[in-house]
C-alpha positions as CSV (number, residue, x, y, z in Angstrom):
1,M,0.0,0.0,-0.2
2,T,1.6,3.4,-1.1
3,D,0.7,6.9,0.3
4,T,0.4,8.7,-3.1
5,G,-0.5,12.5,-2.5
6,R,0.8,12.2,1.1
7,H,4.3,12.8,2.5
8,Q,6.5,9.8,2.9
9,R,7.4,9.0,6.5
10,G,11.0,8.5,7.2
11,R,12.9,6.2,9.7
12,T,11.9,8.3,12.6
13,G,8.2,8.2,12.0
14,R,8.2,11.9,11.1
15,R,7.1,13.2,7.7
16,H,9.8,14.7,5.4
17,G,9.9,18.4,6.1
18,E,8.7,18.1,9.7
19,A,11.8,17.9,11.3
20,G,12.3,19.6,14.9
21,F,14.3,22.6,15.6
22,S,18.1,22.5,14.7
23,L,20.6,23.4,17.3
24,L,21.7,26.5,15.2
25,E,17.8,27.7,15.4
26,L,17.9,27.2,19.3
27,L,21.0,29.1,19.6
28,V,19.8,32.1,17.6
29,V,16.6,32.1,19.7
30,L,18.8,32.0,22.8
31,V,20.9,34.8,21.6
32,I,17.9,37.1,20.9
33,M,16.5,36.3,24.4
34,V,19.7,37.3,26.0
35,L,19.8,40.4,23.9
36,L,16.3,41.4,25.1
37,A,17.1,40.6,28.6
38,S,20.1,42.8,28.6
39,L,18.2,45.7,27.2
40,V,15.1,45.3,29.3
41,G,16.8,44.1,32.6
42,P,18.4,47.4,33.7
43,R,15.3,49.4,33.1
44,V,13.3,47.0,35.2
45,L,15.7,47.3,38.1
46,S,15.7,51.1,37.8
47,Y,11.9,50.8,38.3
48,L,12.4,48.6,41.4
49,G,14.9,51.0,43.1
50,S,12.7,54.0,42.4
51,S,9.6,52.2,43.8
52,K,11.3,51.4,46.8
53,R,12.2,55.1,47.4
54,E,8.7,56.0,47.0
55,T,7.5,53.2,49.3
56,A,9.9,54.7,51.9
57,Q,8.5,58.2,51.5
58,V,4.9,57.0,51.9
59,Q,5.9,55.1,55.1
60,I,7.7,58.0,56.6
61,K,4.6,60.2,55.8
62,S,2.5,57.6,57.5
63,L,4.8,57.4,60.6
64,G,4.8,61.3,60.7
65,A,1.0,61.3,61.0
66,A,1.2,58.7,63.6
67,L,3.7,61.0,65.6
68,D,1.5,63.9,65.2
69,L,-1.4,61.9,66.7
70,Y,0.8,60.9,69.5
71,F,1.7,64.7,69.9
72,L,-2.0,65.7,70.1
73,D,-2.5,63.1,73.0
74,A,0.5,63.3,75.0
75,G,1.6,67.1,74.4
76,R,5.1,66.0,73.2
77,Y,6.8,63.8,70.7
78,P,8.4,60.7,71.9
79,S,11.8,60.9,73.2
80,T,14.7,59.8,71.2
81,E,15.1,56.9,73.8
82,D,11.5,55.8,73.2
83,G,11.7,56.2,69.7
84,L,9.0,54.8,67.2
85,G,8.2,52.0,69.7
86,A,6.2,54.6,71.5
87,L,3.7,54.5,68.8
88,V,2.9,50.8,69.4
89,V,3.5,50.5,73.2
90,R,2.8,53.1,75.9
91,P,6.2,54.5,77.0
92,E,6.8,54.8,81.0
93,G,5.9,58.3,82.2
94,V,3.3,59.1,79.5
95,S,-0.2,59.4,81.1
96,R,-2.0,60.7,78.1
97,W,-1.4,58.0,75.5
98,N,-4.3,56.9,73.5
99,G,-2.5,54.3,71.1
100,P,-1.5,52.2,69.5
101,Y,-1.1,54.7,66.8
102,L,-0.1,52.2,64.0
103,S,-2.4,49.6,62.5
104,S,0.5,46.9,62.9
105,E,1.9,45.4,66.1
106,A,5.4,46.7,65.4
107,V,7.1,49.6,63.6
108,P,7.5,48.5,60.0
109,P,11.1,48.4,58.7
110,D,11.9,50.5,55.6
111,P,11.7,48.9,52.2
112,W,15.3,47.6,52.4
113,G,14.8,45.9,55.8
114,N,16.3,48.6,57.9
115,P,14.8,50.3,60.9
116,Y,13.5,53.9,60.4
117,A,15.9,56.3,62.4
118,Y,14.0,58.7,64.7
119,E,15.5,61.4,66.9
120,R,13.6,64.1,68.9
121,E,14.9,67.4,67.9
122,G,14.0,70.4,69.9
123,S,10.2,70.4,70.2
124,G,10.0,68.5,66.9
125,Y,11.6,65.3,65.4
126,V,13.5,64.0,62.4
127,L,12.6,60.9,61.1
128,R,14.9,59.0,58.2
129,S,15.4,56.0,56.1
130,L,19.1,55.4,55.3
131,G,18.4,54.2,51.9
132,A,19.5,51.3,50.0
133,D,22.9,50.9,51.6
134,G,21.7,51.4,55.3
135,E,24.3,54.0,56.0
136,A,24.0,57.8,56.5
137,D,24.2,60.0,53.5
138,G,24.8,58.5,50.0
139,E,23.6,59.4,46.6
140,G,21.1,58.1,44.3
141,A,19.5,54.8,45.7
142,D,21.6,55.1,48.7
143,A,20.7,58.7,49.6
144,D,18.8,59.2,52.8
145,I,14.9,60.0,52.8
146,V,14.4,62.5,55.7
147,M,11.3,64.2,57.1
148,R,11.3,66.9,59.7
149,G,8.2,67.3,61.7
150,G,6.8,69.4,64.6
């Protein structure tokens, strides 16, 4: 019985002209994918870095609002020693505390996993994230994000 009008099957059971991808074709596709990743990758990473800075700015504003509520109740901002923990747990010696002032049970870390730095300054405060490097000062993604209140 012959298959006239149909493709003949070879030894592998495939029809002639239906061979799989060659190694060369796979390498070309792989090279194209690497080129695309090298062009797109840095752009995606820059968005990730800027979104962490924006998240830190939003969190600092939220902590500032909680500090202002603390001030309205206690008549002063928390001491440097009490720190931001005073927003969650009543510090000793504070009688008019109506907290907790945060919805979470603890003060959240900044987007890089570091604690926010809080310092009482005069009648106000300074609140900062130390940026991606976790150290004071820096430039770009490592720059500090600072808010002064009071």
